C-alpha positions as MATLAB code, in Angstrom:
seq = 'MAATKKSIKNSRYGLSGNSKKLGVNLWRCFFTAFEKNSASEQNFFLELEMINPALSPSEPLLGFKPRITITEEDLQYALAGTSSASELKSEKIVQPSYVVVRFGKLGAAPRQICSYHSTRNIRFSSKPFSIQMDNKLFAEDQLSGFINITEEDYQKHPEYLCDKGYASWNLRYEIVRDMADGYQNKTERWFPYGIKTNFSGVVSFDGADYIVDPRKCNGYMDRYWGKTFPYDWFHIYSANLQSIISGRVLKDSYFAIQGAFENRLAFMGGFEGADILFPANGNKRLFTCVWDCTQTPSTEDPDEDKLHWSVSINSKLWVIDIDLYCRIRELANRTLELPEGNRKILNVVQGASGTGEIKLFKKARKTLEQIEYANITNAVCEFGHEEDGVI';
ca = [
     136.704   65.669   89.623;
     137.687   62.648   87.828;
     136.875   58.628   88.977;
     139.033   57.749   92.095;
     140.957   54.421   91.587;
     138.721   53.242   94.474;
     135.294   54.024   92.787;
     136.258   52.228   89.538;
     137.674   49.221   91.847;
     134.186   49.521   93.419;
     132.342   49.482   90.188;
     133.888   46.348   88.992;
     132.616   44.204   91.992;
     131.199   40.721   91.520;
     128.791   38.704   93.581;
     130.755   36.179   95.495;
     129.435   33.213   97.891;
     126.181   32.417   98.563;
     125.202   35.674   96.669;
     125.756   33.757   93.183;
     123.212   31.237   93.819;
     120.899   34.230   95.175;
     121.740   37.591   94.056;
     121.536   40.426   91.350;
     124.576   42.376   89.925;
     123.489   45.368   88.015;
     125.490   48.306   85.876;
     123.471   50.756   84.804;
     124.053   53.728   82.366;
     121.862   56.830   81.152;
     122.513   59.350   78.045;
     121.109   61.388   75.729;
     121.583   61.440   71.902;
     120.819   63.577   68.846;
     119.148   61.972   65.823;
     121.420   62.567   62.939;
     119.252   63.884   60.424;
     116.475   65.857   62.072;
     118.662   66.888   65.682;
     115.908   65.330   67.642;
     116.924   64.427   71.302;
     116.566   60.936   72.464;
     116.915   59.426   75.773;
     118.676   55.914   76.200;
     119.791   53.633   78.747;
     121.810   50.228   78.758;
     121.933   47.832   81.615;
     124.245   44.829   82.327;
     122.315   42.299   84.559;
     123.834   38.959   86.199;
     121.278   37.247   88.058;
     121.983   34.288   90.233;
     124.937   33.216   88.008;
     126.161   29.821   89.736;
     122.727   28.170   89.825;
     123.082   27.752   85.984;
     126.235   28.525   84.426;
     126.057   26.829   81.188;
     122.934   27.981   79.975;
     120.399   30.902   80.631;
     117.652   29.998   82.565;
     114.743   32.346   82.030;
     111.704   32.160   84.941;
     109.028   33.123   82.504;
     109.780   30.226   79.950;
     107.175   27.572   79.411;
     108.206   24.360   80.960;
     105.367   21.611   80.575;
     106.752   18.587   82.216;
     104.525   15.101   82.133;
     106.064   11.986   83.922;
     105.517    8.560   82.292;
     103.362    7.459   85.030;
     100.925   10.070   83.969;
     101.324    9.114   80.713;
      99.870    5.530   81.799;
      97.429    7.224   83.802;
      95.948    8.996   80.621;
      96.244    5.697   78.257;
      94.382    3.852   80.794;
      91.612    6.589   81.181;
      92.029    7.854   84.749;
      92.796   10.810   84.043;
      92.374   13.535   80.976;
      94.914   15.092   79.119;
      94.333   18.675   80.274;
      95.270   17.047   83.714;
      98.570   16.242   82.560;
      99.603   19.807   82.124;
     102.281   20.289   84.972;
     104.441   23.475   84.463;
     107.838   23.617   86.065;
     108.735   26.857   87.714;
     112.970   27.374   87.832;
     114.968   29.921   89.745;
     115.844   32.485   87.215;
     119.850   32.256   86.236;
     121.692   34.511   83.142;
     123.309   37.510   81.990;
     120.885   40.084   80.484;
     121.894   43.101   78.550;
     119.251   45.320   77.885;
     119.148   48.707   75.349;
     116.449   51.087   75.446;
     114.832   54.396   74.522;
     112.532   56.268   76.712;
     109.932   58.957   76.136;
     106.894   59.185   73.966;
     107.285   55.601   72.257;
     109.515   53.427   74.980;
     110.991   50.566   74.254;
     113.425   47.903   74.954;
     115.490   45.006   73.820;
     117.625   42.264   75.692;
     119.698   39.670   74.594;
     120.255   36.574   77.399;
     123.742   34.982   78.002;
     125.171   31.809   80.004;
     127.711   32.911   83.059;
     130.112   30.313   80.681;
     129.623   32.744   77.677;
     131.106   35.673   79.536;
     134.838   36.673   79.438;
     136.062   38.912   82.449;
     139.510   40.589   82.424;
     140.767   42.615   85.540;
     143.476   44.689   84.020;
     142.161   46.403   82.116;
     138.716   45.636   83.697;
     136.119   44.401   80.868;
     133.368   41.849   80.579;
     132.754   40.877   77.005;
     129.737   38.299   75.472;
     129.621   37.441   72.025;
     129.635   41.056   70.527;
     128.851   43.161   73.734;
     131.874   44.986   75.457;
     131.457   46.575   78.775;
     134.874   48.000   79.785;
     136.659   50.844   81.673;
     136.016   53.550   78.907;
     134.347   51.653   76.349;
     130.372   50.355   75.732;
     129.708   48.617   72.515;
     127.255   46.066   70.788;
     124.180   45.132   68.983;
     120.709   43.290   69.977;
     118.449   42.031   67.012;
     114.806   40.805   68.564;
     113.247   39.398   64.972;
     109.525   39.249   64.654;
     110.241   35.746   64.912;
     112.233   35.907   67.980;
     109.572   37.904   69.860;
     106.298   35.783   68.931;
     108.189   32.759   70.070;
     109.881   33.736   73.052;
     107.457   36.135   75.317;
     110.084   34.962   78.565;
     112.413   37.365   76.997;
     110.513   40.451   78.646;
     111.246   42.847   75.812;
     109.966   44.143   72.470;
     111.169   43.488   68.918;
     113.871   45.426   67.106;
     117.552   46.255   66.298;
     119.863   48.476   68.059;
     123.653   49.020   67.847;
     125.833   51.013   70.263;
     129.576   52.431   70.445;
     130.541   54.547   73.019;
     133.257   56.068   74.839;
     132.848   57.573   78.227;
     134.859   59.180   81.140;
     133.795   59.616   84.503;
     133.850   63.578   85.444;
     132.528   63.076   89.027;
     132.437   59.628   90.961;
     130.522   59.209   94.139;
     131.523   55.995   96.363;
     128.925   56.213   98.900;
     125.096   55.482   98.862;
     124.263   52.468  100.823;
     126.028   49.521  101.971;
     125.648   46.648  103.980;
     127.072   43.175  104.411;
     125.380   41.641  101.464;
     123.787   44.878   99.233;
     125.378   48.032   97.998;
     124.229   50.964   95.581;
     126.251   53.954   94.531;
     126.201   56.742   91.947;
     130.119   55.838   90.633;
     129.290   57.986   87.364;
     126.945   60.632   88.805;
     128.126   62.882   85.941;
     129.570   60.993   82.886;
     130.658   62.446   79.288;
     129.606   59.948   76.534;
     130.491   59.919   73.226;
     129.625   58.088   70.148;
     127.231   56.575   67.739;
     123.802   54.837   68.233;
     121.475   53.252   65.935;
     117.776   52.199   66.852;
     115.756   50.289   64.274;
     117.196   52.550   61.409;
     117.700   55.534   63.040;
     120.880   57.010   63.518;
     121.826   58.935   66.716;
     125.020   61.223   67.298;
     126.540   61.332   71.579;
     127.732   64.476   72.189;
     129.640   64.731   75.245;
     128.601   67.989   75.718;
     125.105   67.785   75.910;
     124.530   63.587   76.569;
     123.624   64.366   80.244;
     125.449   60.963   81.268;
     124.807   58.876   84.677;
     125.965   55.506   85.639;
     125.274   53.567   88.784;
     126.118   50.455   90.398;
     123.858   48.132   92.549;
     124.101   44.465   94.016;
     122.311   42.423   96.589;
     120.288   39.392   97.439;
     117.663   41.244   95.701;
     116.148   44.535   94.355;
     115.042   47.057   96.981;
     111.353   47.439   96.536;
     109.637   49.647   96.999;
     111.956   50.752   93.755;
     112.581   54.592   93.997;
     114.982   56.377   92.011;
     115.633   60.155   90.502;
     118.151   61.535   88.539;
     119.115   64.910   87.246;
     122.189   66.878   86.181;
     119.716   69.633   83.924;
     119.414   72.694   86.955;
     118.549   75.855   86.218;
     118.331   78.626   89.196;
     115.278   80.600   89.564;
     116.640   82.972   92.076;
     119.657   84.252   89.165;
     118.668   82.456   86.008;
     122.074   80.657   86.049;
     122.525   77.154   84.398;
     123.768   75.023   87.311;
     126.282   73.127   85.163;
     128.331   71.571   88.754;
     125.091   70.406   90.104;
     123.581   66.970   89.919;
     122.079   64.527   92.397;
     120.589   61.045   92.337;
     118.197   59.492   94.847;
     117.843   55.719   95.336;
     115.793   53.487   97.514;
     113.971   52.534   99.510;
     117.081   50.919  102.146;
     115.594   50.145  105.401;
     112.793   52.936  105.161;
     115.067   55.620  103.602;
     116.190   57.001  100.514;
     119.627   57.687   99.614;
     120.868   61.090   98.495;
     124.031   61.870   96.751;
     124.025   65.226   95.526;
     126.807   68.140   94.324;
     125.613   71.786   94.176;
     128.218   74.078   92.576;
     131.364   72.325   93.945;
     129.620   71.227   97.533;
     128.542   68.086   97.983;
     125.445   67.401  100.190;
     125.615   63.488  101.087;
     123.146   61.369  102.844;
     123.799   57.739  102.762;
     120.838   55.473  103.610;
     122.846   53.633  105.991;
     124.162   56.424  107.863;
     122.891   57.426  111.230;
     118.966   57.254  111.771;
     119.362   60.720  113.914;
     121.207   62.392  110.815;
     118.412   62.533  108.601;
     114.890   62.219  108.200;
     112.984   61.488  104.903;
     109.768   61.320  103.293;
     108.918   60.348   99.578;
     105.911   59.345   97.477;
     104.891   58.978   94.035;
     101.636   59.306   92.908;
      99.221   60.234   90.224;
      98.382   63.820   89.813;
      94.219   64.364   89.518;
      93.145   63.529   85.892;
      92.479   66.409   83.419;
      90.538   66.589   80.717;
      93.473   65.685   78.204;
      94.517   62.026   79.090;
      97.737   62.720   77.264;
      98.467   65.705   79.938;
      97.916   63.406   83.156;
     101.449   62.876   85.298;
     102.839   61.063   88.174;
     104.427   62.818   90.707;
     107.434   62.008   92.401;
     108.368   64.062   95.826;
     111.175   63.780   97.961;
     111.477   65.728  101.230;
     114.821   65.291  103.346;
     115.588   67.105  106.718;
     118.716   67.088  108.895;
     120.778   69.218  111.385;
     121.681   71.390  108.852;
     119.757   70.856  105.223;
     116.472   70.962  104.022;
     115.741   69.718  100.590;
     112.287   69.337   99.114;
     112.130   68.158   95.455;
     108.980   67.904   93.322;
     109.052   66.127   89.936;
     106.884   65.241   87.612;
     106.202   63.172   84.513;
     103.604   62.319   81.560;
     102.232   58.946   81.775;
     102.428   58.573   78.057;
     105.841   59.122   78.202;
     106.663   56.345   80.804;
     107.933   52.792   80.242;
     106.656   50.102   81.932;
     109.614   47.266   82.605;
     109.214   44.082   84.126;
     112.678   42.996   85.809;
     112.520   39.322   87.436;
     113.559   38.981   90.962;
     116.359   36.374   91.865;
     114.129   34.421   94.161;
     112.218   32.908   91.727;
     108.017   32.260   91.560;
     107.973   34.259   88.957;
     108.018   37.478   91.186;
     108.882   40.308   89.157;
     109.652   44.156   90.142;
     107.397   46.193   88.049;
     108.702   49.663   87.165;
     107.820   52.525   85.190;
     110.535   54.802   84.138;
     110.833   58.135   82.147;
     113.283   60.444   81.649;
     111.690   63.681   80.963;
     110.994   64.399   84.639;
     110.625   68.297   85.256;
     109.957   69.794   88.471;
     111.632   71.913   91.075;
     114.011   71.669   93.921;
     114.714   73.994   96.767;
     117.465   73.932   98.925;
     117.692   75.415  102.325;
     120.483   75.636  105.529;
     119.262   76.005  108.777;
     120.675   78.723  110.791;
     119.976   78.927  113.988;
     116.366   79.058  114.273;
     116.035   80.296  110.860;
     116.167   78.774  107.421;
     118.377   80.550  104.460;
     117.598   79.326  100.937;
     120.664   78.411   99.568;
     119.321   77.422   95.830;
     115.783   77.131   94.107;
     115.891   75.628   90.741;
     114.258   74.039   87.875;
     114.629   70.681   86.883;
     114.577   69.276   83.204;
     115.085   65.675   81.938;
     115.229   63.955   85.357;
     115.021   60.131   85.203;
     112.823   59.240   87.527;
     111.610   55.585   88.191;
     109.195   53.790   90.900;
     108.465   50.123   91.324;
     107.179   47.176   93.491;
     106.787   43.486   93.642;
     104.227   41.557   91.830;
     103.106   38.407   90.699;
     104.529   38.170   87.195;
     102.051   37.231   84.345;
     103.385   37.027   80.425;
];
């Protein structure tokens, strides 16, 4: 089922009203590519984020950029010998306001590079939909651009919260399966509008060239906007399922989980043609949800230490149990500024090599019928929480 017009329209949404001065608007894409020479597999992500865009439309304000302010009165005190130079150091803390594009790779050596822009530097088009800033394009069926962070940029600008390096991408995409629900209230919304997306094209990352094959790309896209990020942040996505019962690869099965919203997770899934949907803003009596992200007991080999994502959903009709594991050495640690400022951050661990199982049961009176029991591979797994940021 291709994307509906409603879903495409929803994916274009921009912040309005007060949210332009306190809010975040986020587009996210995940996909798998293959190195041109070795055919080795590599997972990538691409993000477009707008944070408090109306606060500083003419120039990007990065909350972690050092801003030392000295007043004329302070200077006079120092010249008169009544205060020391060290006492003059006063740092101005600003609320962030910018548009940022992030491109990164996940795995054993995760990295991301970023490019910051002002709102006035963006060109919007509604028919057809596109967002363009300098060389970067986000459109209804195309994503392209490049970012270059030199060694000098990296040393001079720790506030970029990224690595050094070069990346370029030229991608076409087709949404195979969309979902318009997930979570929604008056100011906040999340939905996996491209829960199954076919990407094709080429990527270059630090001198290595990659091919993106739509048959093997494991493509996914989602949207989030709100006054701030949900935290604790919890996200899982996979479309790589193989039935333990039958041995079949479940080509038409996928699911995405996001939260926490109102102390619940949203679960949006399709299993061989049957949708199982639990929007987080649904009636509290419709389902219960228990989840966690914990470290497994340490092993003799630190490279094998893992984090464990677990989710259990229980409704009148369904019971769903999910257990996923990622090696800690294959997780990226990412820092996202929060719209409220004061150098508050969302500290997120993120990986795309999650492995585990999903068990799906259907209730029939007082018994449980096992509908599916499947292995999961190459799952995107994220967990994050609010912190005071330090460069």
